[in-house]
N, C-alpha and C positions, 0 to 999 in steps of 0.2 A: 504493500499499500504506500504511495507516495504521501508528499506533505499534505496534498489536498485531498486525501481519503479515496483517492481514486485507486483501485485494486487493479495490480499488474498480474499478466499471467505468467506463463512458464518461462524460464530464464529471463525474467526482469522485464519480458515485454509488456506494454501496456494493452489493455485488451481493447479493442476496437471492432464495433459490431455495424451492420449495413441495416439502415431502414429506408425505405423508398419515401422520398420527399411527399408523395401523397399521403401517406401514412401519419405524417406529422401536423397534427393540428391543436393550435394552444400549448398549453405546457404539459400535456400528458401523452404518451405513447404506448400503445399497445402492442407488443412484441406476440408473433406468433410463428410456427413454423420451424424452419431450420435454426431462424436465428434466435427464437425462445430456447430450442434446444442446446444451441449452442451457449448462452448466456447461463442458464441455468444447469445444464448437465453436464457440458464440459468444464466451462469456466468457474460454474458453482458461485455465482454471484448471489449474495444474500441480501435481505431486505436492509436498506439503510447505506448499503455500499454505494460507492460510485463507478462509472464507467465512462469510456466515450464512444461515441457512434457516428458515422457519416451517412448523408444521404448520396453519395456516390456522384455528385455534381458540384462537388466545392464545398458542401457546409460541413461543418465539424461540430458536433454538441456535446458537454458535458452534462451528465443526467445522473439519476438517484433511482435505484431499484424500490419501488414503493410497496407492492404485492406480487405474488406470484402464485399458480396452481400448476397443474399436470401439462396443460395446454398453453398456456400465455403467461407474459410477465407485464405489469406496468411500470413505466419508468414517467419520473417525473424530470421535465427539461430545468437545469440549473442556469445554463449558459449557451448562448450560440456564439460560437467564437468568429473570428474575424474570416471569411471565405477566402481561402488561397486561391492565387491566380492560376488558370489552366495552363500546362507546359504548351510552347510553341511549336513542338516538335512531334512529327508522326515516323513510325518506322515501318518499312517495307521489310520483309521477311520472307524468303524463298522457301518453298516446300521441300524441306529437307526431314531425316529422321525425327518421329514427331517426337519423341523423348527430349531431342536437343531444342527442337522447334518450341515445344512448350516450357522449357527450361526458361529460353530466351524470353518468350512471352512474361513469365513471371517476374524474370529479375528486372526486364524493362517497364514494365508496369508498376514494381516496388521505386523505380528511380523517377517515375512521374509521366511517361510517355502517355500522349493525350488520344494516340490513334494509331491502330494497325491496320496494314495490308498485307496479305499473303498472296505471293505473285509465282507464278511459273515464268520461267526462261528457257532459252534453248538448250539449257545443259541440266533442266530438271528431268529427274528420273521419276518422280512420284506422279500419280495421276490420280485424280477424285471424282467419281460420279457426282452429279450435284447432289442427291438425297444425302449421301457419305458427307459432302463438303458442308452442308447446311447442318448436320450433327456435329461435326467437329466446329463448326463457329460456336454453337450451344455450350459445347464442352470448353472451348476457348475463353468464353464470356463467365462460365463459373472459376476458371483459373484465375482471368484477371481481378475477379470480385474477390476471391481469396487472398490476393497479392495486397489490394489495396488495405484489407483487414488487418495484416502482419504489418505493413509497412506505413499506416497510417497517413497514406497518400489518399485524398479525397475527391478524386474522379476516377469514376470506372471507366476506362479506354474504350472508343468505338472500335468495333471488329468488324473490319468490312468485308466484301465478297472477296474470293481468291481470282485473280486478274491475269492475265499474261501482261509482262511488262512494258510492252508497247501501247498497250490500252491505258495501262495507270499513266504512263508520262504523258499521253494524249489529254488527258482528263486534269492534270494536275495543274493548278493555277500559281503554286507558289516555288520558291526555290526548290532543287533537289540535288543532294551531297550522296555522290555514290563511291562505297569504298572499294579499292582497285588493288589487286596483288600487289602490285610496286609498291603501295605505298602512299602512293599520291591521289588524295581525292578527286574524283570527276564532278564538277559543279555545272548544274543546266538552270537558267534563270537566275542569276546573280542576285544578291540581295537589293541592289538598285532597282531590281525589275520588280520585286515582290508585291504585290498586293497587299494595301493596308489590311491587317487581321488576319491575312492567310499562313498556314502553318509551313514550316521548312520539313521536307522529308528527308529522311536518313535511309538508302538504301544498302541493303546487305548482300553481297553477292552469293550465289549458289557455292555449291562444293566445286564444282569443275571451273570457276570464273567465269568472268562475262566472255560472251562470243565478240568475235571481232564486229558482227553487225550489231550487236547490243552496245558497245562503247561508242560505235557511230552514232547511236540515239542521242548520248549525252552531247554531242558537239552541234546538234541540230536548235 
């Protein structure tokens, strides 16, 4: 427990829970489902103890558990903290081994990435049918949700559909920075041409590197 009375979880990490902003009204919040289980059974929060929770769109709150039963918990909001600014960066990851891809998704979310794109390239070896891809997107959303709870990031990143690299570059309005095996970043749409409010896109290349045709795309 810290000086403010907020209970910390395993390893000294402060507990942060997720509650959809639509469920937040007044100073009382009723928590049900998986988050109630996490709060009551996993973290074993007791009445009178304080916790933090986020709404996933920038808001972070300090609250106190007022009461609970087997199905729900009632929190009293004590303070709404200052909303944190949204990261100006998005990341595009190639379809690689899913364990490695999901590890990257988790860690980039913890660091505050605002948006993820998953791309196919000339050297992509994995392919997904539409139905499988949509199931993966749901799984990746859950991974990102767990990551914000662990890191106290207050934004659930947008998980975009899988696209070919050329399609993503054609529709992206901001600057693009692609990492190359030479160690020299490739920049498309320099900062001076970036539209106001748009994000910068960081592109991570595939295991076999960018093809010559793809390298040419960054020069357009």
